[in-house]
C-alpha positions in Angstrom: 0.0 0.0 0.0 1.0 3.6 -0.3 0.9 5.4 3.0 2.4 8.3 4.9 5.7 7.5 6.6 4.1 7.5 10.0 1.5 4.8 9.0 1.5 1.3 7.9 3.3 -1.9 8.8 6.8 -1.2 7.4 9.2 0.0 10.1 10.8 2.9 8.3 13.2 3.4 11.2 14.8 0.0 10.4 14.9 0.9 6.7 16.7 4.2 7.2 19.0 2.9 10.0 20.0 -0.1 7.9 20.8 2.1 4.9 22.8 4.5 7.1 24.7 1.5 8.7 25.5 0.3 5.2 27.0 3.7 4.4 24.2 5.3 2.3 24.3 9.0 2.5 22.3 9.9 -0.6 18.9 11.5 -0.8 15.6 9.9 0.1 12.6 10.4 -2.1 8.9 10.4 -1.2 6.1 9.6 -3.6 2.7 10.5 -2.3 0.6 10.1 -5.5 -1.7 7.5 -4.0 -2.2 8.9 -0.5 -5.7 10.4 0.0 -6.2 13.8 1.7 -4.5 17.1 1.6 -1.2 16.9 -0.3 0.6 19.5 1.8 -0.5 18.0 5.1 0.6 14.5 3.9 4.0 15.8 3.0 4.3 17.7 6.3 3.4 14.6 8.3 5.8 12.3 6.3 8.7 14.9 6.5 8.1 15.2 10.3 8.2 11.4 10.6 11.4 11.2 8.6 13.1 14.0 10.6 12.2 12.2 13.8 13.7 9.0 12.4 16.9 10.9 11.6 17.0 12.5 15.0 16.7 9.2 16.8 19.4 7.6 14.7 21.7 10.6 15.3 21.0 10.5 19.0 21.3 6.7 19.3 23.6 5.4 16.5 24.1 2.1 18.4 20.4 1.2 17.8 21.2 0.5 14.2 23.7 -2.2 15.1 21.1 -4.1 17.1 18.2 -4.0 14.6 16.6 -7.2 13.4 13.4 -7.1 11.3 10.3 -8.6 13.0 9.2 -12.0 11.9 
């Protein structure tokens, strides 16, 4: 499904932390073409969620080394 970053079953924290751990420092893109509702509010929410993920990774870089996807 296509959802905002703060919704859904995919743990975006694990995705971003794993990419950072692997050395990725490129840009991330967001496609919100299938998300219903106000476009600007959706972007605002997703950007806030992404910044929160970045903040937690920067504050606790050791969390990335202990991550294991849920089964």
